[in-house]
N, C-alpha and C positions, 0 to 999 in steps of 0.2 A: 740511443744510447749510443755510445763511442767508447771504444776501449783506447786506452790512451795507450801510445807506441811508445814505449819505454827505450831508450839509450843505454846502450850494452857495449863493453870494450871491444868485441869480434864482429859487431855489425859491420867491418869494413872486409872482414874477412872474404873471401869465396865463398859462395852459396852448399851447401850439402847437394848432394847427387840424392836424385830418387829415393835410395833406396836408403838412404842417412837420415833424409827428412823423413820419411815415413818411421822409420825406426825412435828419432825422436819428438812424432805427435802418440805411436803406440808408447812410451815410456811414458805417459800421462796417464796411464792407466793406475799410477803409483796414487792418483788423487779420485780414482773413482768411487764412488759411496756405496760399491761393493763392499769396502774396507771401513764402512762406518761404525762405530761399534752398535747403532740401532739395528743396523743391519745384518751385522754377528750374531746378535742375540737375537735378531728373529730369524735366521737361517738355521740357526744353532737349538730352537724349539723353546726360548728364554720370554716369549712374549705372551702373554696373555691373550683370552678372544679380543678382549675389549683394545687391548692395544693393537692387535691383526685389524679389526675396524677400525680402528683410527688411524692407522699407515693407509686403507686402504680407499674409505673417503677421503682423505686429504690429495692420496695421489691421485686420485679419480680428475682433481681440478690439471693439473698437469695433463693428463690424458686428454682432457677434451681442450687444451690450447695447443696440441699437437699441430694439428690439422689449419686449426689458425695462423700459427707460424711457418707451417709450411704452403697454405695461401699467399703470406705475405711474400715469402720468398720467390716463391712463383711468381705473381706479379711485377717484379724487377727484375726478371730471367728475360733478356733481349731473345736468347736466342732458342727457337721452336725443338730443336733436338733435347735442351738441355731442359726445355717444361714438357715435352713427353715423357721424361725418364723420374722428373722429379713430382709429376700430378700423379704418381701411383702412389705417393706416401701419402696423398691426402685419400685415396680411396681404402689405401689400407685401415684406416682408423673410421673415416665414416661411414664405408663401406660400398657395394656397389652391386649393379644387376638388379636381381632382386630383392636384395638383400635382406635373403633369405641363409642361417644356416654358416658356411665359412664365410660368405658374401657380405653378412652382419655387419661386419668392421671392428678393429681395436677396441672400438670406444663401445661395443653394444659388449664385445667378450667381456670387457672390464665391470661393465654393470651386473654380467652374470658371476662373476667373482664376487661382488659385490651381495650378489642376494645369497652366493655360497658361504659365505659367512657371516650372513644373519642380516645387510642391508637392505632395505627393501629399494625397490626402484626408485619410489617416488624419497626418500630420505635420502638416497644418495647422489641424484640430479638436483636437488633442491639447494644443494651448496651448504648446508647450515651448518657442518661439521669442520667446513675449510677453514684454516686459522689464518690472521691476517698475511703474517709474515711467509707462508705458503700460495696466495695469491699475490703477492707482491714480488718474491720469484720469479713465477710463473710469468706474471705480467711482464716485467722488466724482459724477460726472454723473448716474449711477441713484439716487446716494440724494438727491441734489437735486431730482430729478425727483417719489422716493415721498412727498418733506417736507415742499415748497414749495408754496404755495397753486398751483391747479393752472393759472390765467391765470399765473402767475412761470415753472413751467414751461414751456407753452405758448410764451411770447416769449420762453425759452430754442433754442428751436426755428428760430429766424428768421435763423438762419444761414443755411438753406436758401435765401434770399434772393440768395446767393453763388456756390450750388453748381453750377448748370447751367455755367457759365464754366470751373467747375475741371473738368469733366467732357467741355466740349468740347474742352478745351485737349489734353487724355490723348487723345482719339479723333483728333484733328486730328496729332499728334506721334507718339506711339506706335507706328504702323505703320511710321513713317519710319525714327526711333531704333532700334527694340527690333524688328526683322522678326522675331528669334530666339520673341518670344512670340505663340501661335497667335491668329488672328484673333476667333474665337468666343471666347475669353477676354477681348475687350472689352466683352462684355454688358450687364455691369453698368454701367458709365459711359453706354451710349446711352441705357439703357432708365430713370434717375435723372432725366432731364434733364426730361420731361414731371409726372414725379410729383413731382419738386420743386417747380413754379413752380404744380402744384395745392395741393400744401401749404402753401405760401405764403399762399395765397388766405386759407385760415382762418385760419392763425397771424395773418395780421397784421389781421383782422377782429376776433379777440380783445383782441390788443393796445390797437389803437388806441381800444377803445372801452372797455375795463377801465382803460387808468392817464389819468385825464380831468386830473389836474392837475399842473404843473409840476414839484413835486417828484414826483410819481408817475411820470412819464413819463421824469426823470432816472433814475429806479431800474430802470426798463423798460432804458435804455441799459446801466446796469452787469450789471443780469443774461444781457442779451446780448453784454455784453465778458466775461463770466464765461466763456460758453462758448466766445467766440472763444478765449479762453485755453487753455483746454484743448484744442480741434485747436494750438494751436500748442505746447503743453506736449511734446503725443504728439509730433510732427515733431520737435522741439528732444532725445525721447530717443532716436526713431527714430533719428536719423544720428547722435548717439553709438554706440549701437547697432550701425551700419554701421561705423564706424570700430574698434572694438575689435576 
């Protein structure tokens, strides 16, 4: 999949400096799925147990696609120094070392979240609850990461700039609104806050140094919007599935 390069009237103007470009990227947070009606309702205590389970089961497909996406980007990186940094993302999700405790990885932490909300490990891993639109959106992202220039794929990962707040919101509201969820099931949200901040530092460095002209910077913003649209579309599909 290739993100089309739109022509804009200001493409001929000088490039934004690094601070201005980063501000443009961060402004995309207005489209982050933290603002999606379903996420707002979920964090305000408006979801039923079945809706929470529907969200967890469908979002799990995205979780297991993340290391596949990152492995595809890694395969396209010619620079060893970048690979050394990027491979940490795969280990964060798949686990490392003895794969016990905190080394078990994010996918295992999400599996524990599933168990905490009442989904067995076998049921979660069967992917039987994953709706077609969620599969399509996640597969489209993996496909993009495999085929796009690696710098563009890295740029798409910058939705991590907005992720810490969505995790903090869940940690702040879920124990009150959903006391039936076992507390240790929220480990995934807690663990991602420092990791997302680390990942953003690398992703921003690549993006700010690679996209040098105003036209290229606009293209970077389109790539980031593409990823934001994927996350929003997933929640659209999950919300509809919960109503079915």
